[in-house]
N, C-alpha and C positions, 0 to 999 in steps of 0.2 A: 555402821562403818567404825572400825577401831580408831583409837586416838592417834595411831601412827599415820592415818590418812585423812585428808580433808579434800573436798572438791567444791570449788566456789565458782559461780558464774560471774564473770567480770563485765560482760556486755552482751546484749542481744541485738540482732539485726531486726529492723522494723519491717522489712519487706519479705522476710523468710523466717525459717526456724533456726538459722545459723546462730551460733553462740560462741563467745570467747570465754574460756575457762582456765582454771589452774588446779591441777591435781598435785597435792603434796604427798611425797612418799619418803620412806626412811633414807633413801639415797638421793633426795633432791626433788625439786618441783618440775612439773611438766606443764607447759602452757599449751592449751588446745584451741583449735583443732591441731592435731599432731600426726605426722606420719612416722611409723615405727619401722626402721630398717630390720630386715630379717637376717639373723645370724644363726642359721639352723644348728650348726655344730659349735656354738659359742664362737663363731667367726663369720663376719659379713664378708662374703667371698670377694677377694681382690682389694681389700682396703683395711687399713690398720685402725684400731680404736681411736688413736689420737687424731687421725684424719676425720673420723666421724664427729668427734667433739669440735674440731676446728670449723667444720662446715655448719654446725648448729644442730646436729642430731641430738635428741634429748633422751632417747631410750632405745634399747635393742631387745628384740625378741628372739628366743632360742627354742628348740624343739625337744620336748620331753622324750618322745620315742627314740630319736637319734642319740641323744645324750645318755639315755639309759643303756642302749646297746654299746655305745662307745663314747667316752671312756668308762661310763658308769657313774651313777649319782653318788656312790660312796667316794670315788676318787675326787669328784668335784667338791663334795662336802669337806673332805680332808684338806683340800687346797684353799678352803676359806669361802666357798660358795661361788656361784656363777660369775658375779661381777668381778671378784678378785681373780678368779681363774683366768678370765679373758682380759684382765687389766683395763677394765672399763669402770670409771668412777661415778657413773650415773645410774639411774633406775634401769632395771631389767624386767623382762616378762617371759614367761614360758607358757606355751599352749599345752593342752592336755595330752597330746599324742594320739588322740582319737582318730583324726583324719589319716595319719600315717599307718596306724594299725589296720585300717580298712583298705587304704589305697595300695600300700606296699605289700600287704598280705593277701591282696585280692579277695578280701572278705566278701565281695559281691558274688563270688561264685558259689558260696555255700549257704546263703541265706535261704532257709526253707520257708517259703510263704506260698499261699495259694490264691489264685484269683477266683472270681465268682463261679467259674466253671470247674473248679477243683484242680486246675493245672498249677504245677509248682512254678514259683516266680523267683528270680534273683534281682539284684538291684538294677541291672541293665537288661532285663528281659524284654524282648520285643512286644510282649503282650501287655506291658504296662506303659508303652509309649503314649504320651498325651495326644500327640498327633504327629504327622509326618514332618511338619516344619520344625517341631521341637527336637526331633530325634536326629535329623540329618547332620547338624553341625557338631554333634557330640560323638557320633558313631565311630568315626575314623580314629579319634584319639583313644576312645575306650577300647576298641579292638586292638590297636597297637599296644596299649598298656598290657592287656591280657596276654597277647602273644609274647611280649617281652618276658613276662613272668613265667610263662610256660617254657620258653626256650631256656631260661635259667633254672628250670625245675623247682621253682619256689612253690611250696604247697599252699593251698588255699586256707584262709583263715575261717574260723567258725564262730558265729555269734551265738551266745547263750543269753538267757534273760538277765544275768547279772554281770556279764563281761564278754570278753573276746579271747579265744585262742588264736594265736597267729605264729608264723614262722619267720625268724629273723632273716632279712634280706642280705645280711652279711655272711652268716654261716649256717643258716637253716635250723638253728636251735628253736625248739618249741617254747613259746612264751605266753604268759597270761596277763592281760590288762583288764582291770575293772576300776571302779571309782576309787576304792581304797588304795590300789596300787599306783594309780596315776597321781593322786594327791600326795601319797607318801614320797614318791620320786620328786615331785615338785617342791615339797617341803625341804628335802635334802639339797636340791639344787639352789634353793634360797632366793629365788627371784622375788621382786617386790609385788608384781602382779602375776596371778596364776589363773588357770581356767578349769572349770568343772569338766569332768569326763562326759562325752556325749556320743550318741550314735551318729553315723554319717549317712544322710539321706541322698537319694538320687533325684534330679529334676525330672526324671522320666517316670517316676512312680505315680500311681493313681492315688486318689484321696484316702482310701482305706489302708493301703500299704504305708503311706506317709504317716497316717495317724498312729499305726502300730509302732513305727520308728519313734515318733514324738513321745509316745507313752513310755518307751524305753529310755529316751533321753531324760524325761522328767523324773523317772525313778533314779536314774544314775545321778541326776543333779542333787537330789535330796541325800543320796549316799555320799556324794562329794562333800556336802556341807557337814555331815556327821563326821566324816573322816578328817576334816581340816582342823588342825589344832593351833598352828602358829598365828599369833596376833599381828605379826609384822609383815603379813602378806594379805593383799586384797584379792579376793577371788571373784571372777566374773562367771555368771551363769550365761548359757547360750540359748538364744531363741532359734527354734527350728520350725518346721511346718511346710517346707517346700514352697510351692507357688500358691498355696491355698489360703485365702484371707482368714477364714475362720480358725484354721490351725495356727497360723502365725499370730493372730490376736490372742488366742488362748495361751500360746507359749510366751508371748510378750508379757501378759499379765502375770502368769505363773513365775517367770524369771524375775520380774520386777518385785514381786511379793517376797521372794525368798533370798535375793542377793542384793548386796550393796553396790554392785557394779554390774552392768548389763552389756551383753554383746549380741550381735546378730551373725549367725553362721548358716551353714547349709549350702545347697547348690541351687543355681538358677539357670534357666534355659535361655535367658536373654537379659540385656541391660534393662529393658522395659520392665521385666518381672522383678529384677533386683530393686529398681527404684520404687516400684509399686509396693514391694514388701517392706522396704524401709519406711515408706509413708504410712503403711498400715500399723507398723510396730511402735513408732515413736510416741504416739499419743498415750500409750500404756506405760511409758517410762516416767518415773519421777524426775523432776527438774534437777534435783541435787545429786543425781547419780551419773557417773561417767559412762559413756556409751561408745562401744568399740565395734566397728564393722570388720569382721575377721576376713583376712585373705583378699581384701579389695584395695586397690591403690592406683588404678589408671587415672589420668588427669580428669577426664570427663566424670568418672565415677566419684572422685573426691569432691568436685564442685557440686554435683547433684546431691550427694549424700550429706555434705556439710550444710547445704541449703535446707535439707530435711531434718537437721538437728543432731547429726552424729559428730563425735568428738575425736575418735582415734581410728587409724587405718594402718594395716600392715599388708605388705605384699612383696613377693620376690620379683615382680615385674621390672623395677628399675635396674636391679643387678643382673637379672637374667638377660634382659634386653641388651645391657651393656656388653656382656660376654659374647653376644652374637652380632655386635657392631651396629645395634639399633640405638640411636642416640637422640636424646630429647632436644627439641627446639621450641622456642616460644612463638606465639602467633605472628609477631612482626618478621620472623624469619621462615615462615611457611608452616608452622605447626598449627594443626587444626584437628578437630575430633575425628575427621575421616581418616587421617593417617596416624591417629593416636599420638600426635605431637612428636613424631620421630622421623628421622631419615636413616638410611642404611649407608654407612661409611664405606662399605665394600663396593658401592657403585663406582664404576670406572671414571665418572665425571669428576670425582673428588681427587683424582690422582695428582692434579696440579693445582688444586684449590688452595689459595693462600689464606683464606678466612679461618677464624676459629670455629669450633663446633657450632656455637650459638652466639653470633656477634652481639655484643652488649652484655653477655654473661660475665660475671666477675670471679668465677671460680678459677682455681690454680691452673687447670687444664686449658681453659679458654684464654687465659692471660699469657700462656707460654707456648702453646702448640697449635699447629695448623691442621686443617682437615686433610691436607696432603700427607702430613706426617702420620696421622692416625690411620689413614688409608694404607700407607706403607707398612705400619706395624701389624695391622690385621692381615694384610696380604702375606706377610712372613710368619704369621702365628707367633709373634713376639709376645712374651708374657706382659710386657709393659702396656700393650694394647688394652688388655683387660683391666689393668689397674687404673689407667687414665680414663677409660670409658666409664668404669664404675664410679670413679670419683665424680665425674661430671654429672652423671645421671642422678646420683644421690644428692649432690649439691643442688641440682635443678629442682627436685621434688621438695627438698627441705626448704629451699629459698621460697618456693611457691607457697608452702604452708605458712611461712612467715608473712608473706604478702596477704594471704587470706586472713590471718589473724589481725593484721593491721587494718585491713579493709572493714572487717566486722567492727573493730573498735571505733573507726571514724565514719561508720554508716555508709560505706561505699562498696559493700560486698556485691550488691546487684550489678554495679558497673564493672567490677573486676570479672565477675562470672560472665557477663555478656561479652566483654572484650575477648575472653578466652574461648568461649563456646559459640560466639557470634550469633547470639539469639536476638 
């Protein structure tokens, strides 16, 4: 790890693998465990940077793929880098763009692989379903995504050994992403934390197909290291391997050996598989390295993953839920793992409800507005609805992370986890 970064463990929980830490960066420290709000286009939807700072957010994550397409990394570099461009004076992070290259380019459609019978496979081929139970929850979303891309006539992406050809979802222009391109873009964007370029696996793949993808990710990881020149950026390697313990353990050891910061990525068929994979990977990570669970941020997921030793989390769930009127509530107000700690403000019973979103919450929204008012705003599609809902949801998850850190520090994390998950 370069001298621009240090990661120190401040306390450890005696009843789990939870840990309290501090990562120092060129733009300030981050106390962990920490939730990272997602600002895909250098903007956290519905909320201003000063509001993020006010509620205690420590870092913002933006997306390399999207910023490359618009406005372009050269524009952002000319404006002084990502943090200055978005008027955020704290640490920033960019992902590799790999997930978007595959998902928005429908790369799944053109992956030429064959099963043991010689039949061609793609990432979501029915012939690689692990079992019916695994496939059913995912099929409708996958089919809809593919249909949407076909309706918009977006050409499929094509994976090669050293990178991916894809077509911009904005204008259809043909683009190439590989490790060198991803890292070069991230260096121009100038975030404190960046991510190595990786292949995107499917939870429906069999062991052999997942292994081929993991081998590709491992090659691209080494190429990312070779391409990375800036010393004021900390690069995360990504663990893959699907649901297979042996592949995950291999990838965890490989990533830990080659990177100063480690992350877990990929796709999972269930929460049980997610938690199993985190448990399998953590023993292979050095204590002094920060650990990021990419794309995960539901309340249950955070508690379970913190208890297993993870430090960072990012997810669009709080902001996306907010824009659909799905608002976080604490256990004392009806929040539980079965309802994902949310209620839906559009429900007619809230039309005359004088209570705040989450009674007892000290955020600006709960201190000043009623459920009845939020119900009215959403019913009328008022823009203020999305702003207030987003503020509350982000404050909620940010405040919860603060409580988790405090609990780890005073050896009461197990009590906090039990109170929230009712174990």
